C-alpha positions as CSV (number, residue, x, y, z in Angstrom):
1,X,-7.5,178.3,6.0
2,X,-9.5,178.8,9.2
3,X,-8.9,176.4,12.0
4,X,-11.8,174.0,12.6
5,X,-13.5,174.5,15.9
6,X,-15.1,171.1,16.3
7,X,-12.2,169.1,17.6
8,X,-11.5,167.0,20.6
9,X,-11.2,168.9,23.9
10,X,-10.1,168.0,27.4
11,X,-13.5,168.7,28.9
12,X,-14.8,165.7,30.9
13,X,-18.1,164.5,29.3
14,X,-19.6,163.5,32.7
15,X,-18.7,166.9,34.2
16,X,-20.2,168.6,31.1
17,X,-23.5,166.6,31.4
18,X,-23.8,167.4,35.1
19,X,-24.0,171.1,34.1
20,X,-26.8,170.5,31.6
21,X,-29.8,172.6,32.6
22,X,-32.6,170.1,33.3
23,X,-33.0,166.8,34.9
24,X,-34.8,165.5,31.8
25,X,-31.8,166.4,29.6
26,X,-29.3,164.8,32.0
27,X,-31.3,161.5,31.9
28,X,-31.5,161.7,28.1
29,X,-27.8,162.4,27.8
30,X,-26.9,159.4,30.0
31,X,-29.1,157.2,27.8
32,X,-27.6,158.6,24.6
33,X,-24.1,158.0,25.9
34,X,-24.9,154.4,26.6
35,X,-26.5,153.9,23.2
36,X,-23.8,155.7,21.1
37,X,-21.0,154.0,23.0
38,X,-22.6,150.6,22.4
39,X,-23.1,151.3,18.6
40,X,-19.6,152.8,18.0
41,X,-17.5,150.8,20.5
42,X,-15.9,154.2,21.4
43,X,-16.0,156.0,24.7
44,X,-17.6,159.5,24.9
45,X,-15.2,162.4,24.3
46,X,-15.9,166.1,24.2
47,X,-15.6,167.8,20.8
48,X,-15.3,171.6,21.3
49,X,-17.1,173.0,24.4
50,X,-20.5,171.3,24.0
51,X,-20.6,168.2,21.8
52,X,-20.3,164.7,23.2
53,X,-18.8,162.7,20.4
54,X,-18.0,159.0,19.8
55,X,-15.3,157.7,17.5
56,X,-13.9,159.8,14.6
57,X,-13.1,159.7,10.9
58,X,-10.8,161.7,8.7
59,X,-12.1,163.6,5.7
60,X,-10.4,165.5,2.9
61,X,-12.2,167.9,0.6
62,X,-11.3,168.5,-3.1
63,X,-10.0,171.9,-1.9
64,X,-7.4,170.2,0.2
65,X,-9.0,171.0,3.5
66,X,-8.9,168.0,5.8
67,X,-9.6,167.3,9.4
68,X,-10.9,164.7,11.9
69,X,-14.6,164.7,12.8
70,X,-16.7,162.8,15.3
71,X,-18.4,159.7,14.0
72,X,-21.6,160.5,15.8
73,X,-22.6,162.4,18.8
74,X,-25.0,164.9,20.4
75,X,-25.2,168.2,22.1
76,X,-27.7,169.2,24.8
77,X,-28.9,172.7,23.9
78,X,-31.6,174.8,25.7
79,X,-34.4,174.2,23.2
80,X,-33.5,170.6,22.2
81,X,-31.0,167.8,22.0
82,X,-29.0,168.0,18.8
83,X,-27.9,164.6,17.4
84,X,-25.2,164.4,14.7
85,X,-26.4,161.5,12.5
86,X,-26.0,163.0,9.0
87,X,-26.3,160.1,6.5
88,X,-29.2,158.5,8.3
89,X,-31.4,161.5,7.9
90,X,-32.0,160.5,4.3
91,X,-33.7,157.3,5.2
92,X,-37.4,158.3,4.8
93,X,-38.7,155.0,6.0
94,X,-36.9,155.2,9.4
95,X,-37.5,159.0,9.7
96,X,-41.3,158.5,9.1
97,X,-41.4,156.2,12.2
98,X,-39.2,158.2,14.5
99,X,-41.8,160.5,16.2
100,X,-41.6,164.2,16.9
101,X,-38.4,165.9,15.6
102,X,-36.9,168.6,13.4
103,X,-33.9,168.3,11.1
104,X,-31.1,170.6,10.0
105,X,-28.0,170.1,7.9
106,X,-26.8,166.7,9.2
107,X,-28.6,167.2,12.5
108,X,-31.6,165.8,14.2
109,X,-33.3,168.0,16.8
110,X,-35.5,166.4,19.5
111,X,-36.9,168.0,22.7
112,X,-36.7,164.7,24.7
113,X,-36.2,161.0,24.1
114,X,-39.7,160.3,25.2
115,X,-40.9,162.1,22.0
116,X,-39.4,159.5,19.7
117,X,-39.2,155.8,19.2
118,X,-35.9,154.7,20.8
119,X,-35.6,151.6,18.6
120,X,-35.8,153.8,15.5
121,X,-33.3,156.2,16.9
122,X,-30.9,153.3,17.5
123,X,-31.4,152.2,13.9
124,X,-30.7,155.7,12.6
125,X,-27.5,156.1,14.7
126,X,-26.3,152.6,13.6
127,X,-27.0,153.5,9.9
128,X,-25.2,156.8,10.3
129,X,-22.1,155.2,11.8
130,X,-22.1,152.4,9.2
131,X,-22.5,154.9,6.3
132,X,-19.9,157.3,7.6
133,X,-17.3,154.5,8.1
134,X,-18.0,153.2,4.6
135,X,-17.6,156.6,3.0
136,X,-14.4,157.4,4.9
137,X,-12.5,154.1,5.2
């Protein structure tokens, strides 16, 4: 079985954020760190080379594959910020109030925090963390 690439690394989250391309992304990253730390109660930790994660949970598939995964987190990428909030993406009521975004499998893509309603984002992250903890406790 292949080794999972998304796992905790020794990279310092603050040093990583300082290398992010734009001032806007750095400001957004600092804000996301504060929000996700408050919601999870966990400090930021790098997962792989480019994901700032908070907390973790353990999963086991029917196939027997198992690993630890970040509870929530984000990754600043050139075109957008990628937020890992899987379960909350199914909440149509919250998503309809969020603002300008795109989604992928378990991911929320936003260009900048000013494009969305921050209170709705906090609600989405909180819901994602709560649902993930419930499913994997």
